[in-house]
Structures are given as structure tokens and as C-alpha cells.
N, C-alpha and C positions, 0 to 999 in steps of 0.2 A: 666681732671676730676675736678680740682678745681672750674671751673665755673658750673659744673653740667650739661652742655649742652650735649645732645646725640651726639655721634660721628657718629653712623650708626644705622639705624633701619631696621629690617627685618620683613616684614609682615608675620604673622603666620596664618595657616588655623584656621577656627573656631573650628575645632574638633581635638585637640591634647591633649596628656596627659602631664600635668604640671610636674608630677613626672619623666617623661622620659627625660627632658631637661638636657643635659650634654655637657661639652666642652672637647676638646682634650687637652692633655698635651701641654703646651705652648700657649694655647688659640687661635689657628688659626681656628679651626672648632667648630661648634655647631651641635649637633644632637638632634632630638626629634622624637616621634612617632605620626604620623597622624592616627586617629582612624577610621573614618567612610567612607567618600566618596571615598577616594583613599588610603586605609591603606598601610602604608610603613614607614620605618625609613627614615627621610629626613636629609641630611647633607648639611650645608651651610658653605661657606667660609666667615669668619668674616672680612677679609681684604677687600673683594670686595662686600660683602653683597649678593652674588649670590649663587644659588644652586651648590653644588659640586658633588651631587649624591644622590642616594636613594638605600635602601636595601629592598628587598621584604620580607614580613612576611606571611608565610602560615604554620599553625600548625594544624595537625589532620584534614586536608581538609577544614579548615576555614581560611579566610583571614582577619577577623576582630575580634578584641578583645581589650584589653587595656594593657598598659605597666606599670609595677610597678617601673622599674628602667632600665636605660641604663648607661653603663660606658665604656669609651675608655680604652684600655690596657695602661700600664705605658709608652710604646713606641709609642702609638697612631696608631699602625698598625692593631689592632683588636677592635671590638666593641661587647660587650656582653649585653644581656638583659633578664629581667624576664617579662613574658607575661601571661595574663589570657585569655584563649580562651575557651569559654563554661564552662564546669565544671572542666577543668584541668588547670594546670599551666605549663608553658614551660620555660626552660632555653636554650638560644641559643647564638652562637658566630659566627661572620662574619669576614672575611678578608676585611678590609676597601678598599684597592686598587682595588681588583677584584670584590668586592661585593658578593663573594661566601660564602654561608653558610658553616661554618667549621663543626658544629654539632648542634644538638638540642636534648634535653632530656625532656620527658614528665613525670611530677609528677602525680601520680594517683589522688591526691587531692591537693587543694591549700595549699601550705606550710604555708603561713602566718596565715591561720586559724587553720591548724593542730598544729602548734607550739604555737599558742595563743599569739603571740607577734607582735608588730609593732616595726620597727627598723629604726632609722633615716638614716641609710646607708644600704639598703637591699642587695646591690651588691657591693662587693669589690674584686679587683684583688690582688693576691699576686705578688710581684715584678718579680718573675721568670716566671710568666704567666702560671704556671702549676696547679694552684688552684685558687678557688674563695671562699670567705666567703659569704654565703647567709643568710640574715636576722640575722646576727650576731651570728648564731648558727650552720649552716650546712656547712661542708667542702665539696666542690665539686671538684673532681679531673679530670684534662684534659685527662690523659691516660685512666683511668677507665671509663670516660664519665658518671659518676654517683656520687651521694653523697657517701663519704667514712667514714664520722665521724660526729657525732652530739655532740656539746658541751652542757653539762648539763645546764639547764636554771636556772637563778637566781629566787629564790622563789617569789620575788615581781615583777618580769617581767619588771624591769626598767633598765636592763643591757644594756649598750652601749658598743659595742666591735668594735675595729678598727684594721686592719691589720698593723703590725709594720714592719715586714720583712718576709722572707720566712718560718720562723719557729716560729714566735712570734706574738701574738696579745695583745692588751691592753684591759682591762675590768674594769668597775666600779663595785666594790663589797662592802661588808660591809652593814651597816644599813643606814637609812635616817639620823640619828643623827651623825653617824661616817662613812661617805663614804670613800672608799679607791680606789686608782688607782693601778691596779695590772697588771703586765706583765706575760702572760702565754706562756709557751713553749709547742709546740706539741711534743708528744711522737711518733716518726715515727714508732716504732715497733708496738705500739698499733693501729695506723691508718692503717698500712698494714694488721694487724690481722683482723680488722673490715671489 
């Protein structure tokens, strides 16, 4: 890297979602969503520069849409994504080795617009792989296969939240003049009640 010379280049299709580009833990694989001509999630081996596989995407009878985010699980064995197909938004998770869809969930309306926020990390895994934080606000549970809790939004909509561990997230709170970094712990009883 000191010379700045490229070590490897991988030609990308003309139609891919920039927001979808993600790398696996350890940096061996890169994945992205190809949108129009042959819609699918493409996975490439960064060591060889060659395709490692693809995952089909079909939601609500449609095969084409766009991808807001893709993220590998902390162990690299699964890949989750947020997709906009038609008027609905979908959250889905695949087993990387088999390419099989583990589950998909359709949101009746696009969450990003419903929540009225944009988030720099729209999809985050919890380390135990049992939950995801969507758009920094919605807690999605693997067992329930649906959202189980919504974190109240910051009034000025600039909150950035990051998953810290299985029960904590960090959040930026306070005012513009006096911002604070806060660690928030989830109340499991409250989440189960919701």
C-alpha cells in the first residue's frame, strides 16, 4: 500500500448499488448487489479476483430492485441485506456456503421513509447473530423474524447508533453544542413485552 499501486482489480457491472458493497470479516470476500440485467448478489474472492458465487434475490414476485445495505455476519457465514422492490422494503438473510435464503421479511412501507432518517450504517449485526439494528432505530429479531422494538428517535434526526455488544449500543445524544457519546443497554423484559 505505501506505493499506492493497485494489487488487484475486479471489473464491476455497470449496474450495481454502491451502498451494497461490503467485505467479509478478515477481508477475503467482497459482495455487492447487481441491479438490472442479471439481478443478484455477487460474491468475489479478493485473493483470486474471481467470482466465488451469487445469491438470488426475488421478493414479492419481483427479481429487480435496489439494495440499501449488505452486511456479512460477524463470523462471515451469513449475509443480510435491505432491499427496495416496488413499494415495499425487504430484509433478508442468506447462508453464504449453501446460497440458501434463511428468511425474508416484507415491511409494508419503506422504513427509511417511515422513520424519516438516514443512517450511515443502515444494517448492523449483533455479535450473537440473533438480532440486527436497522437504520439505527429498529431492532429485528431472528427468532421472531420481525421487528421487536423501535428505539425512540433523537429530535434533530442526527443520531448515529452502533452495535457495541449483544445488549448495548452506542448513541450520539445531547445538543449540537454539547454532543455526548452514550452507551445504551436494552431492557430484555421490555423488548419481550413489545
